[in-house]
N, C-alpha and C positions, 0 to 999 in steps of 0.2 A: 297836910302839913303846910301851914302858912309861913312864908318866908318873912314877911313883915306884917305884924298885926295892923289891920287897917279896916275901918268900918266904911264900906263902899255904898251902903244904902241908907238913906235917911227917910224916915217916915214923917209925912206931913201931919198937920193938926187934924185933918179929917181921916187919917189912917191910910191914905194912898201912898204907894211906893212909886217915886218918879222913875222914869226910864233910866236904865243902867248906863253909866258913862262908859265910853269905849275903852278907856284905860283900865276900868274895873274888870271888863271882860278879858282884856289881855292878861291882867294879873291872875284871874281865875284859871285861864288856860295854862299859864306858866306854872301855877301851883299844881295843876293836874299833871303836867309833864314831869315835874320833879317827883311827885308822888309815885307815878308809874315807874320812873327810872330807879328810884331808891328801893322800891319793892322787889324788882327783879331786873337788874341792869344788863344782864347778858342776853336776855330774850327780848329786849326792847327793840322795836322797829321804829325808825324815825317817822314813818307815815302814821303809825299808831299813836306815838307820843304827841306829835304835832298834826292833828287831823285837819286843821284849817290852814296849813302852810301853803305857800304858792306852789304852782305846778300840780301835777296829779300823779299818783302812783298807778302803775299798771298791775292790776290784780289778774291772776291767771288761774286756770284749772288745768291740771295734768292728769290725764286718764290713760289707762293701758288696757287694750283688749288682746285677744289671742293673736291678731294680725297687725295691729297698729298701736302707735303711741299718739295720742291726740291732745293738743294744747289749745285751749280756748281763752280768749281775752276779750273783755268788754272795752270798746273804744268808741263811745258815743260822741258824735260831732266831729269825727276824724274822717278825712277822705282816704280812699284806698291808695291814692298816689302819694300820700304823705307817710306811708308805712314802709319800713325796710325790714327784711327778715334775713338773718345770716345764720348759717350752721357752720361752726368751726370745730371739727372733732366731735366731741360729745356735748358741746355747748350751743344752745339755741339762743339767739339774741334778737329781740324785737325792739325796734326803736323808730321814732317818728316825731311828728309835731302836730299839735292841735292849733290851728290858726284862727285868729279872730276874723269873722266874716268881713267887716268893714268898720272903719272908725267913724263915729257920728259926732262931729264937733259941735253940733247944735244942742246936744244934751249935756247936762252937768250930772255926772254920776256921784252919788253919795255912798253907795254900798254895792259892791259887785261880788257875787259868789261864783260866777262862771270862770273856769280856769282855762288859760291858754298857755301854751309853752311846749317844750320838748319833753319826751319821756323815753325811757329805755328800761329793759328788763332782760337779764341773762339768767337762764336756768340750765342746770345740769340734766342732760337726758339720760334715760336708762341705757345700759350698755347694749340692749337688744335693738335699739333704734338704728336704722340705716340712714346715715346723713346724705346719701346719694339719691334717696327716694322720698322727696318732700313735696307736699301739695299744700297750697294755702288758698283759702277762700275768705272773702269778706262780704258779709251780708247783714243789713240792718244793724250796723254798729258792733257786730260780733266777728272777731277774727278767729278762724279755725285753721290750725296748722296740723296736718296729718303726716306722720312719718311712718313708713312701713317698717316692720321688723325684718331683720335679716332672716333668711330661711333657716339657718342653723340655730337661731335663737327661739324659733316658734316651739311651743310645747308639743311634745309627741305623746300620743296615747299608747300605752303599752298594755296589751291584752294579758290578762292573768289566765293561765291555763290550769285546768284541773287534770289530775292523773287518773 
């Protein structure tokens, strides 16, 4: 669905297509965002609608085993000192900041895709997780938070007897 009909590419006499103008790219991204929103507005996630927006979303995996609840998050380029983890009731919150290494005033940047800024993500934990028994490890840009399950929440095997 195009909001405003607009021809953004011109073909030269030799058939070549010149490089796309930055405003044309912005227009295409906005058209894509509106298309996704109008298709299914209630399941739309802002990070999915605007994939090239500033900052970066914290994507996580949540897994459950017999004894633990494990949350993993990819945080490339983030130092472990810049990560804070809070457990409040049944909510786990991961927040921090990805900092720019240093500013280089001698270079003129025309296009930057590396993101810097703060991030946060709160997730609801399963009721079996014990918020008092949490362990967090950060290695090679992967944060792993392990919460032990409460003893009464662990599955119990019941033997079936034959008569």
